PyMOL Python script that loads the backbone (N, CA, C, O; Angstrom):
from pymol import cmd

cmd.read_pdbstr("""\
ATOM      1  N   MET A   1      -8.764 -31.220  23.613  1.00  0.00           N
ATOM      2  CA  MET A   1      -9.428 -32.210  22.913  1.00  0.00           C
ATOM      3  C   MET A   1     -10.478 -31.627  22.031  1.00  0.00           C
ATOM      4  O   MET A   1     -11.031 -30.573  22.344  1.00  0.00           O
ATOM      5  N   GLN A   2     -10.803 -32.339  20.831  1.00  0.00           N
ATOM      6  CA  GLN A   2     -11.465 -32.185  19.481  1.00  0.00           C
ATOM      7  C   GLN A   2     -13.066 -32.401  20.134  1.00  0.00           C
ATOM      8  O   GLN A   2     -13.308 -33.288  20.953  1.00  0.00           O
ATOM      9  N   PRO A   3     -13.814 -31.703  19.767  1.00  0.00           N
ATOM     10  CA  PRO A   3     -15.297 -32.357  20.173  1.00  0.00           C
ATOM     11  C   PRO A   3     -15.391 -33.384  18.907  1.00  0.00           C
ATOM     12  O   PRO A   3     -14.848 -33.147  17.828  1.00  0.00           O
ATOM     13  N   VAL A   4     -16.170 -34.581  19.192  1.00  0.00           N
ATOM     14  CA  VAL A   4     -16.585 -35.330  18.258  1.00  0.00           C
ATOM     15  C   VAL A   4     -17.688 -35.238  17.692  1.00  0.00           C
ATOM     16  O   VAL A   4     -18.704 -35.152  18.382  1.00  0.00           O
ATOM     17  N   THR A   5     -17.760 -35.234  16.184  1.00  0.00           N
ATOM     18  CA  THR A   5     -18.907 -34.688  15.161  1.00  0.00           C
ATOM     19  C   THR A   5     -19.357 -35.828  14.534  1.00  0.00           C
ATOM     20  O   THR A   5     -18.699 -36.868  14.493  1.00  0.00           O
ATOM     21  N   PRO A   6     -20.574 -35.667  13.984  1.00  0.00           N
ATOM     22  CA  PRO A   6     -21.525 -37.241  13.371  1.00  0.00           C
ATOM     23  C   PRO A   6     -19.903 -37.661  12.254  1.00  0.00           C
ATOM     24  O   PRO A   6     -19.444 -38.803  12.273  1.00  0.00           O
ATOM     25  N   GLN A   7     -19.349 -36.695  11.509  1.00  0.00           N
ATOM     26  CA  GLN A   7     -18.597 -37.288  10.763  1.00  0.00           C
ATOM     27  C   GLN A   7     -17.272 -37.504  10.895  1.00  0.00           C
ATOM     28  O   GLN A   7     -16.512 -37.994  10.060  1.00  0.00           O
ATOM     29  N   SER A   8     -16.933 -36.967  12.399  1.00  0.00           N
ATOM     30  CA  SER A   8     -15.316 -37.630  12.725  1.00  0.00           C
ATOM     31  C   SER A   8     -15.070 -38.790  13.718  1.00  0.00           C
ATOM     32  O   SER A   8     -14.049 -39.409  14.019  1.00  0.00           O
ATOM     33  N   ALA A   9     -16.415 -38.874  14.140  1.00  0.00           N
ATOM     34  CA  ALA A   9     -16.889 -40.313  15.047  1.00  0.00           C
ATOM     35  C   ALA A   9     -16.027 -41.503  14.773  1.00  0.00           C
ATOM     36  O   ALA A   9     -15.734 -41.638  13.585  1.00  0.00           O
ATOM     37  N   PRO A  10     -15.649 -42.218  15.433  1.00  0.00           N
ATOM     38  CA  PRO A  10     -15.783 -43.585  14.580  1.00  0.00           C
ATOM     39  C   PRO A  10     -16.653 -44.494  14.003  1.00  0.00           C
ATOM     40  O   PRO A  10     -17.793 -44.233  14.389  1.00  0.00           O
ATOM     41  N   ALA A  11     -16.628 -45.702  13.048  1.00  0.00           N
ATOM     42  CA  ALA A  11     -17.674 -46.165  12.704  1.00  0.00           C
ATOM     43  C   ALA A  11     -18.721 -46.513  13.858  1.00  0.00           C
ATOM     44  O   ALA A  11     -19.920 -46.233  13.879  1.00  0.00           O
ATOM     45  N   HIS A  12     -18.192 -46.989  14.524  1.00  0.00           N
ATOM     46  CA  HIS A  12     -18.773 -47.611  15.762  1.00  0.00           C
ATOM     47  C   HIS A  12     -20.191 -46.633  16.433  1.00  0.00           C
ATOM     48  O   HIS A  12     -21.405 -46.823  16.358  1.00  0.00           O
ATOM     49  N   VAL A  13     -19.400 -45.589  17.064  1.00  0.00           N
ATOM     50  CA  VAL A  13     -20.316 -44.281  17.403  1.00  0.00           C
ATOM     51  C   VAL A  13     -21.298 -44.246  16.503  1.00  0.00           C
ATOM     52  O   VAL A  13     -22.470 -44.589  16.658  1.00  0.00           O
ATOM     53  N   GLN A  14     -20.601 -43.675  15.244  1.00  0.00           N
ATOM     54  CA  GLN A  14     -22.162 -43.502  14.132  1.00  0.00           C
ATOM     55  C   GLN A  14     -22.755 -43.818  14.106  1.00  0.00           C
ATOM     56  O   GLN A  14     -23.842 -43.241  14.073  1.00  0.00           O
ATOM     57  N   GLN A  15     -22.516 -45.484  14.094  1.00  0.00           N
ATOM     58  CA  GLN A  15     -23.739 -46.648  13.935  1.00  0.00           C
ATOM     59  C   GLN A  15     -24.733 -46.820  15.314  1.00  0.00           C
ATOM     60  O   GLN A  15     -25.919 -47.149  15.308  1.00  0.00           O
ATOM     61  N   LEU A  16     -23.888 -46.498  16.489  1.00  0.00           N
ATOM     62  CA  LEU A  16     -25.005 -46.596  17.499  1.00  0.00           C
ATOM     63  C   LEU A  16     -25.678 -44.606  17.225  1.00  0.00           C
ATOM     64  O   LEU A  16     -26.848 -44.444  17.570  1.00  0.00           O
ATOM     65  N   GLN A  17     -25.294 -43.944  16.935  1.00  0.00           N
ATOM     66  CA  GLN A  17     -25.812 -42.461  16.515  1.00  0.00           C
ATOM     67  C   GLN A  17     -27.226 -42.769  15.578  1.00  0.00           C
ATOM     68  O   GLN A  17     -28.183 -41.996  15.595  1.00  0.00           O
ATOM     69  N   THR A  18     -27.196 -43.832  14.888  1.00  0.00           N
ATOM     70  CA  THR A  18     -28.080 -43.736  13.370  1.00  0.00           C
ATOM     71  C   THR A  18     -29.003 -45.324  13.715  1.00  0.00           C
ATOM     72  O   THR A  18     -29.874 -45.682  12.921  1.00  0.00           O
ATOM     73  N   ALA A  19     -28.651 -46.224  15.064  1.00  0.00           N
ATOM     74  CA  ALA A  19     -29.322 -47.284  14.983  1.00  0.00           C
ATOM     75  C   ALA A  19     -30.845 -46.701  15.440  1.00  0.00           C
ATOM     76  O   ALA A  19     -31.063 -45.738  16.175  1.00  0.00           O
ATOM     77  N   LEU A  20     -32.195 -47.910  14.532  1.00  0.00           N
ATOM     78  CA  LEU A  20     -33.003 -47.996  15.178  1.00  0.00           C
ATOM     79  C   LEU A  20     -33.496 -48.806  15.730  1.00  0.00           C
ATOM     80  O   LEU A  20     -33.199 -49.939  15.350  1.00  0.00           O
ATOM     81  N   ILE A  21     -34.396 -48.698  16.785  1.00  0.00           N
ATOM     82  CA  ILE A  21     -35.209 -49.996  17.849  1.00  0.00           C
ATOM     83  C   ILE A  21     -36.233 -49.988  17.569  1.00  0.00           C
ATOM     84  O   ILE A  21     -36.789 -49.003  17.083  1.00  0.00           O
ATOM     85  N   ARG A  22     -36.858 -51.242  17.825  1.00  0.00           N
ATOM     86  CA  ARG A  22     -38.711 -51.455  17.654  1.00  0.00           C
ATOM     87  C   ARG A  22     -38.989 -50.822  18.897  1.00  0.00           C
ATOM     88  O   ARG A  22     -38.334 -50.186  19.722  1.00  0.00           O
ATOM     89  N   ARG A  23     -40.132 -51.186  18.774  1.00  0.00           N
ATOM     90  CA  ARG A  23     -41.114 -50.720  20.071  1.00  0.00           C
ATOM     91  C   ARG A  23     -40.611 -51.763  21.017  1.00  0.00           C
ATOM     92  O   ARG A  23     -40.167 -51.226  22.032  1.00  0.00           O
ATOM     93  N   LYS A  24     -40.525 -53.086  21.037  1.00  0.00           N
ATOM     94  CA  LYS A  24     -40.268 -53.468  22.243  1.00  0.00           C
ATOM     95  C   LYS A  24     -38.823 -53.366  22.774  1.00  0.00           C
ATOM     96  O   LYS A  24     -38.566 -53.577  23.959  1.00  0.00           O
ATOM     97  N   GLU A  25     -38.111 -53.116  22.080  1.00  0.00           N
ATOM     98  CA  GLU A  25     -36.528 -52.729  22.563  1.00  0.00           C
ATOM     99  C   GLU A  25     -36.721 -51.192  23.643  1.00  0.00           C
ATOM    100  O   GLU A  25     -36.171 -50.810  24.676  1.00  0.00           O
ATOM    101  N   VAL A  26     -37.866 -50.603  22.688  1.00  0.00           N
ATOM    102  CA  VAL A  26     -38.097 -49.336  23.472  1.00  0.00           C
ATOM    103  C   VAL A  26     -38.832 -49.769  25.318  1.00  0.00           C
ATOM    104  O   VAL A  26     -38.691 -49.371  26.474  1.00  0.00           O
ATOM    105  N   GLU A  27     -39.611 -50.793  24.566  1.00  0.00           N
ATOM    106  CA  GLU A  27     -40.520 -50.924  26.294  1.00  0.00           C
ATOM    107  C   GLU A  27     -39.233 -51.521  26.894  1.00  0.00           C
ATOM    108  O   GLU A  27     -39.168 -51.211  28.084  1.00  0.00           O
ATOM    109  N   ARG A  28     -38.052 -52.362  26.442  1.00  0.00           N
ATOM    110  CA  ARG A  28     -37.280 -52.977  27.352  1.00  0.00           C
ATOM    111  C   ARG A  28     -36.397 -52.424  28.245  1.00  0.00           C
ATOM    112  O   ARG A  28     -36.138 -52.802  29.388  1.00  0.00           O
ATOM    113  N   LEU A  29     -35.796 -51.157  27.399  1.00  0.00           N
ATOM    114  CA  LEU A  29     -35.372 -49.994  28.147  1.00  0.00           C
ATOM    115  C   LEU A  29     -35.527 -49.298  28.707  1.00  0.00           C
ATOM    116  O   LEU A  29     -34.703 -48.845  29.502  1.00  0.00           O
ATOM    117  N   THR A  30     -36.965 -48.796  28.494  1.00  0.00           N
ATOM    118  CA  THR A  30     -37.072 -47.906  29.480  1.00  0.00           C
ATOM    119  C   THR A  30     -38.333 -48.527  30.615  1.00  0.00           C
ATOM    120  O   THR A  30     -38.903 -47.788  31.418  1.00  0.00           O
ATOM    121  N   ALA A  31     -38.543 -49.656  30.515  1.00  0.00           N
ATOM    122  CA  ALA A  31     -39.636 -50.320  31.707  1.00  0.00           C
ATOM    123  C   ALA A  31     -40.947 -49.470  31.335  1.00  0.00           C
ATOM    124  O   ALA A  31     -41.690 -49.128  32.255  1.00  0.00           O
ATOM    125  N   LEU A  32     -41.204 -49.173  30.211  1.00  0.00           N
ATOM    126  CA  LEU A  32     -42.679 -48.248  30.100  1.00  0.00           C
ATOM    127  C   LEU A  32     -43.344 -49.320  29.105  1.00  0.00           C
ATOM    128  O   LEU A  32     -42.672 -49.886  28.242  1.00  0.00           O
ATOM    129  N   SER A  33     -44.574 -49.531  29.272  1.00  0.00           N
ATOM    130  CA  SER A  33     -45.820 -50.019  28.722  1.00  0.00           C
ATOM    131  C   SER A  33     -45.850 -49.521  27.358  1.00  0.00           C
ATOM    132  O   SER A  33     -45.134 -48.549  27.118  1.00  0.00           O
ATOM    133  N   ARG A  34     -46.627 -50.069  26.320  1.00  0.00           N
ATOM    134  CA  ARG A  34     -46.761 -49.183  25.271  1.00  0.00           C
ATOM    135  C   ARG A  34     -47.723 -47.990  25.290  1.00  0.00           C
ATOM    136  O   ARG A  34     -47.567 -46.901  24.737  1.00  0.00           O
ATOM    137  N   SER A  35     -48.751 -48.418  26.040  1.00  0.00           N
ATOM    138  CA  SER A  35     -49.612 -47.235  26.153  1.00  0.00           C
ATOM    139  C   SER A  35     -48.964 -46.079  26.815  1.00  0.00           C
ATOM    140  O   SER A  35     -49.433 -44.989  26.490  1.00  0.00           O
ATOM    141  N   ARG A  36     -48.016 -46.070  27.650  1.00  0.00           N
ATOM    142  CA  ARG A  36     -47.521 -44.986  28.408  1.00  0.00           C
ATOM    143  C   ARG A  36     -46.697 -44.045  27.600  1.00  0.00           C
ATOM    144  O   ARG A  36     -46.477 -42.839  27.708  1.00  0.00           O
ATOM    145  N   ILE A  37     -46.255 -45.085  26.640  1.00  0.00           N
ATOM    146  CA  ILE A  37     -44.961 -44.246  25.588  1.00  0.00           C
ATOM    147  C   ILE A  37     -45.815 -43.554  24.764  1.00  0.00           C
ATOM    148  O   ILE A  37     -45.383 -42.442  24.459  1.00  0.00           O
ATOM    149  N   TYR A  38     -47.116 -43.908  24.203  1.00  0.00           N
ATOM    150  CA  TYR A  38     -47.564 -43.310  23.186  1.00  0.00           C
ATOM    151  C   TYR A  38     -48.296 -41.854  24.097  1.00  0.00           C
ATOM    152  O   TYR A  38     -48.256 -40.633  23.944  1.00  0.00           O
ATOM    153  N   ASP A  39     -48.908 -42.755  25.027  1.00  0.00           N
ATOM    154  CA  ASP A  39     -49.478 -41.057  26.246  1.00  0.00           C
ATOM    155  C   ASP A  39     -48.052 -40.358  26.349  1.00  0.00           C
ATOM    156  O   ASP A  39     -48.453 -39.200  26.229  1.00  0.00           O
ATOM    157  N   LEU A  40     -46.776 -40.244  26.476  1.00  0.00           N
ATOM    158  CA  LEU A  40     -45.918 -39.428  26.511  1.00  0.00           C
ATOM    159  C   LEU A  40     -45.216 -39.104  25.345  1.00  0.00           C
ATOM    160  O   LEU A  40     -44.382 -38.255  25.661  1.00  0.00           O
ATOM    161  N   MET A  41     -45.140 -39.369  24.113  1.00  0.00           N
ATOM    162  CA  MET A  41     -45.201 -39.052  23.036  1.00  0.00           C
ATOM    163  C   MET A  41     -46.496 -37.730  22.605  1.00  0.00           C
ATOM    164  O   MET A  41     -45.908 -36.750  22.147  1.00  0.00           O
ATOM    165  N   LYS A  42     -47.720 -37.563  22.645  1.00  0.00           N
ATOM    166  CA  LYS A  42     -48.699 -37.173  22.659  1.00  0.00           C
ATOM    167  C   LYS A  42     -48.601 -35.740  23.498  1.00  0.00           C
ATOM    168  O   LYS A  42     -48.976 -34.640  23.091  1.00  0.00           O
ATOM    169  N   GLN A  43     -47.917 -36.095  24.947  1.00  0.00           N
ATOM    170  CA  GLN A  43     -47.732 -35.138  25.481  1.00  0.00           C
ATOM    171  C   GLN A  43     -46.675 -34.235  24.974  1.00  0.00           C
ATOM    172  O   GLN A  43     -46.724 -33.050  25.305  1.00  0.00           O
ATOM    173  N   GLY A  44     -45.758 -34.648  24.235  1.00  0.00           N
ATOM    174  CA  GLY A  44     -44.591 -34.007  23.738  1.00  0.00           C
ATOM    175  C   GLY A  44     -43.065 -34.540  24.556  1.00  0.00           C
ATOM    176  O   GLY A  44     -41.934 -34.304  24.129  1.00  0.00           O
ATOM    177  N   THR A  45     -43.384 -35.261  25.748  1.00  0.00           N
ATOM    178  CA  THR A  45     -42.014 -35.842  26.371  1.00  0.00           C
ATOM    179  C   THR A  45     -41.687 -36.986  26.152  1.00  0.00           C
ATOM    180  O   THR A  45     -41.435 -37.699  27.123  1.00  0.00           O
ATOM    181  N   PHE A  46     -41.602 -37.450  25.001  1.00  0.00           N
ATOM    182  CA  PHE A  46     -41.497 -38.848  24.727  1.00  0.00           C
ATOM    183  C   PHE A  46     -40.547 -38.540  23.219  1.00  0.00           C
ATOM    184  O   PHE A  46     -41.023 -37.733  22.421  1.00  0.00           O
ATOM    185  N   PRO A  47     -39.472 -39.086  22.957  1.00  0.00           N
ATOM    186  CA  PRO A  47     -38.786 -39.177  21.660  1.00  0.00           C
ATOM    187  C   PRO A  47     -40.027 -39.701  20.636  1.00  0.00           C
ATOM    188  O   PRO A  47     -40.831 -40.545  21.031  1.00  0.00           O
ATOM    189  N   LYS A  48     -40.098 -39.145  19.349  1.00  0.00           N
ATOM    190  CA  LYS A  48     -41.247 -39.756  18.290  1.00  0.00           C
ATOM    191  C   LYS A  48     -40.569 -40.588  17.249  1.00  0.00           C
ATOM    192  O   LYS A  48     -39.604 -40.205  16.589  1.00  0.00           O
ATOM    193  N   PRO A  49     -41.151 -41.766  17.153  1.00  0.00           N
ATOM    194  CA  PRO A  49     -40.616 -42.592  16.055  1.00  0.00           C
ATOM    195  C   PRO A  49     -40.450 -42.050  14.679  1.00  0.00           C
ATOM    196  O   PRO A  49     -41.105 -41.114  14.221  1.00  0.00           O
ATOM    197  N   VAL A  50     -39.449 -42.768  14.011  1.00  0.00           N
ATOM    198  CA  VAL A  50     -39.352 -42.681  12.467  1.00  0.00           C
ATOM    199  C   VAL A  50     -40.294 -43.942  11.965  1.00  0.00           C
ATOM    200  O   VAL A  50     -40.498 -45.114  12.282  1.00  0.00           O
ATOM    201  N   ALA A  51     -40.830 -42.792  10.797  1.00  0.00           N
ATOM    202  CA  ALA A  51     -41.777 -44.019  10.048  1.00  0.00           C
ATOM    203  C   ALA A  51     -40.712 -45.182   9.130  1.00  0.00           C
ATOM    204  O   ALA A  51     -39.756 -44.640   8.576  1.00  0.00           O
ATOM    205  N   LEU A  52     -40.813 -46.417   8.987  1.00  0.00           N
ATOM    206  CA  LEU A  52     -40.335 -47.130   8.095  1.00  0.00           C
ATOM    207  C   LEU A  52     -41.495 -47.627   7.321  1.00  0.00           C
ATOM    208  O   LEU A  52     -41.046 -48.728   7.004  1.00  0.00           O
ATOM    209  N   GLY A  53     -42.328 -47.590   6.954  1.00  0.00           N
ATOM    210  CA  GLY A  53     -43.471 -48.060   5.820  1.00  0.00           C
ATOM    211  C   GLY A  53     -44.773 -47.582   6.620  1.00  0.00           C
ATOM    212  O   GLY A  53     -44.837 -46.820   7.585  1.00  0.00           O
ATOM    213  N   ALA A  54     -45.677 -48.176   6.012  1.00  0.00           N
ATOM    214  CA  ALA A  54     -47.202 -47.584   5.708  1.00  0.00           C
ATOM    215  C   ALA A  54     -47.432 -48.173   7.764  1.00  0.00           C
ATOM    216  O   ALA A  54     -48.009 -47.515   8.630  1.00  0.00           O
ATOM    217  N   MET A  55     -46.882 -49.281   7.904  1.00  0.00           N
ATOM    218  CA  MET A  55     -47.454 -49.553   9.338  1.00  0.00           C
ATOM    219  C   MET A  55     -46.481 -50.193   9.871  1.00  0.00           C
ATOM    220  O   MET A  55     -46.497 -51.360  10.265  1.00  0.00           O
ATOM    221  N   SER A  56     -45.076 -48.977   9.908  1.00  0.00           N
ATOM    222  CA  SER A  56     -43.884 -50.055  10.690  1.00  0.00           C
ATOM    223  C   SER A  56     -43.250 -48.776  11.036  1.00  0.00           C
ATOM    224  O   SER A  56     -43.049 -47.992  10.109  1.00  0.00           O
ATOM    225  N   VAL A  57     -42.713 -48.256  12.889  1.00  0.00           N
ATOM    226  CA  VAL A  57     -42.079 -47.659  12.842  1.00  0.00           C
ATOM    227  C   VAL A  57     -41.138 -48.054  13.935  1.00  0.00           C
ATOM    228  O   VAL A  57     -41.396 -48.935  14.755  1.00  0.00           O
ATOM    229  N   ALA A  58     -39.972 -47.317  13.904  1.00  0.00           N
ATOM    230  CA  ALA A  58     -38.633 -47.731  14.714  1.00  0.00           C
ATOM    231  C   ALA A  58     -38.133 -46.161  15.623  1.00  0.00           C
ATOM    232  O   ALA A  58     -38.688 -45.139  15.222  1.00  0.00           O
ATOM    233  N   TRP A  59     -37.232 -46.032  16.668  1.00  0.00           N
ATOM    234  CA  TRP A  59     -37.013 -45.418  17.412  1.00  0.00           C
ATOM    235  C   TRP A  59     -34.910 -45.364  17.268  1.00  0.00           C
ATOM    236  O   TRP A  59     -34.052 -46.237  17.399  1.00  0.00           O
ATOM    237  N   LEU A  60     -34.844 -43.629  16.897  1.00  0.00           N
ATOM    238  CA  LEU A  60     -33.221 -43.904  17.325  1.00  0.00           C
ATOM    239  C   LEU A  60     -32.917 -44.539  18.934  1.00  0.00           C
ATOM    240  O   LEU A  60     -33.429 -44.268  20.021  1.00  0.00           O
ATOM    241  N   GLU A  61     -32.350 -45.045  18.721  1.00  0.00           N
ATOM    242  CA  GLU A  61     -31.570 -45.365  19.934  1.00  0.00           C
ATOM    243  C   GLU A  61     -30.862 -44.718  21.082  1.00  0.00           C
ATOM    244  O   GLU A  61     -30.627 -45.102  22.228  1.00  0.00           O
ATOM    245  N   ILE A  62     -30.573 -43.540  20.380  1.00  0.00           N
ATOM    246  CA  ILE A  62     -29.622 -42.651  20.848  1.00  0.00           C
ATOM    247  C   ILE A  62     -30.856 -41.858  21.635  1.00  0.00           C
ATOM    248  O   ILE A  62     -30.800 -41.713  22.856  1.00  0.00           O
ATOM    249  N   GLU A  63     -31.776 -41.443  20.992  1.00  0.00           N
ATOM    250  CA  GLU A  63     -33.021 -40.195  21.314  1.00  0.00           C
ATOM    251  C   GLU A  63     -33.662 -41.387  23.156  1.00  0.00           C
ATOM    252  O   GLU A  63     -33.785 -40.833  24.248  1.00  0.00           O
ATOM    253  N   ILE A  64     -33.831 -42.362  23.021  1.00  0.00           N
ATOM    254  CA  ILE A  64     -34.342 -43.138  23.866  1.00  0.00           C
ATOM    255  C   ILE A  64     -33.228 -43.103  24.852  1.00  0.00           C
ATOM    256  O   ILE A  64     -33.523 -42.645  25.956  1.00  0.00           O
ATOM    257  N   ARG A  65     -31.866 -43.546  24.642  1.00  0.00           N
ATOM    258  CA  ARG A  65     -31.014 -43.294  25.774  1.00  0.00           C
ATOM    259  C   ARG A  65     -30.964 -42.119  26.503  1.00  0.00           C
ATOM    260  O   ARG A  65     -31.105 -42.023  27.722  1.00  0.00           O
ATOM    261  N   GLU A  66     -30.676 -40.871  25.392  1.00  0.00           N
ATOM    262  CA  GLU A  66     -30.488 -39.659  26.291  1.00  0.00           C
ATOM    263  C   GLU A  66     -32.073 -39.479  27.040  1.00  0.00           C
ATOM    264  O   GLU A  66     -31.974 -39.014  28.176  1.00  0.00           O
ATOM    265  N   TRP A  67     -33.165 -39.699  26.703  1.00  0.00           N
ATOM    266  CA  TRP A  67     -34.497 -39.667  27.094  1.00  0.00           C
ATOM    267  C   TRP A  67     -34.035 -40.466  28.881  1.00  0.00           C
ATOM    268  O   TRP A  67     -34.052 -39.814  29.925  1.00  0.00           O
ATOM    269  N   ILE A  68     -33.716 -41.754  28.796  1.00  0.00           N
ATOM    270  CA  ILE A  68     -33.299 -42.140  29.728  1.00  0.00           C
ATOM    271  C   ILE A  68     -32.481 -41.393  30.822  1.00  0.00           C
ATOM    272  O   ILE A  68     -32.876 -41.149  31.962  1.00  0.00           O
ATOM    273  N   ALA A  69     -31.403 -41.105  30.340  1.00  0.00           N
ATOM    274  CA  ALA A  69     -30.672 -40.350  31.252  1.00  0.00           C
ATOM    275  C   ALA A  69     -31.001 -38.557  31.697  1.00  0.00           C
ATOM    276  O   ALA A  69     -30.387 -37.820  32.469  1.00  0.00           O
ATOM    277  N   SER A  70     -31.962 -38.355  31.023  1.00  0.00           N
ATOM    278  CA  SER A  70     -32.677 -37.037  31.570  1.00  0.00           C
ATOM    279  C   SER A  70     -33.809 -37.388  32.606  1.00  0.00           C
ATOM    280  O   SER A  70     -34.268 -36.669  33.493  1.00  0.00           O
ATOM    281  N   ARG A  71     -34.110 -38.556  32.298  1.00  0.00           N
ATOM    282  CA  ARG A  71     -34.958 -38.999  34.070  1.00  0.00           C
ATOM    283  C   ARG A  71     -34.151 -39.107  35.152  1.00  0.00           C
ATOM    284  O   ARG A  71     -34.308 -38.736  36.315  1.00  0.00           O
ATOM    285  N   ILE A  72     -32.999 -39.839  34.438  1.00  0.00           N
ATOM    286  CA  ILE A  72     -31.823 -39.873  35.701  1.00  0.00           C
ATOM    287  C   ILE A  72     -31.342 -38.697  36.391  1.00  0.00           C
ATOM    288  O   ILE A  72     -31.242 -38.427  37.588  1.00  0.00           O
ATOM    289  N   ALA A  73     -31.019 -37.951  35.135  1.00  0.00           N
ATOM    290  CA  ALA A  73     -30.932 -36.720  35.717  1.00  0.00           C
ATOM    291  C   ALA A  73     -31.934 -35.615  36.452  1.00  0.00           C
ATOM    292  O   ALA A  73     -31.364 -34.633  36.927  1.00  0.00           O
ATOM    293  N   ASP A  74     -33.254 -35.686  36.575  1.00  0.00           N
ATOM    294  CA  ASP A  74     -34.194 -35.354  37.290  1.00  0.00           C
ATOM    295  C   ASP A  74     -34.633 -36.063  38.626  1.00  0.00           C
ATOM    296  O   ASP A  74     -35.680 -35.707  39.167  1.00  0.00           O
ATOM    297  N   ARG A  75     -34.187 -36.631  38.936  1.00  0.00           N
ATOM    298  CA  ARG A  75     -33.966 -37.623  39.967  1.00  0.00           C
ATOM    299  C   ARG A  75     -33.179 -37.296  40.893  1.00  0.00           C
ATOM    300  O   ARG A  75     -33.449 -37.101  42.078  1.00  0.00           O
ATOM    301  N   ALA A  76     -31.740 -37.201  40.122  1.00  0.00           N
ATOM    302  CA  ALA A  76     -30.740 -36.393  40.762  1.00  0.00           C
ATOM    303  C   ALA A  76     -30.498 -34.726  41.132  1.00  0.00           C
ATOM    304  O   ALA A  76     -29.661 -34.208  41.872  1.00  0.00           O
ATOM    305  N   GLY A  77     -31.599 -34.108  40.291  1.00  0.00           N
ATOM    306  CA  GLY A  77     -31.450 -33.042  40.380  1.00  0.00           C
ATOM    307  C   GLY A  77     -31.157 -31.935  39.973  1.00  0.00           C
ATOM    308  O   GLY A  77     -31.462 -30.775  40.250  1.00  0.00           O
ATOM    309  N   VAL A  78     -30.026 -32.840  38.729  1.00  0.00           N
ATOM    310  CA  VAL A  78     -29.269 -31.905  38.002  1.00  0.00           C
ATOM    311  C   VAL A  78     -29.668 -31.032  37.454  1.00  0.00           C
ATOM    312  O   VAL A  78     -28.902 -30.280  36.850  1.00  0.00           O
TER     313      VAL A  78
END
""", "prot")
cmd.dss("prot")
cmd.show_as("cartoon", "prot")
cmd.util.cbc("prot")
cmd.orient("prot")
């Protein structure tokens, strides 16, 4: 089986890999508060956002989902 790379992935997979989500959606997905998200970013243990403008940021959805998966793996001792 060939590995899927960003260039060879189907369009819907490529879109998921580059989807940007705003803070409210990050809070919903992670069940973390705004202050906790920023605390974890300061500690270097949470994905950093992408600047969209002078006062606007968003996160890569794939990075947030990978962070969630790593929390689950830590719990399972994997």
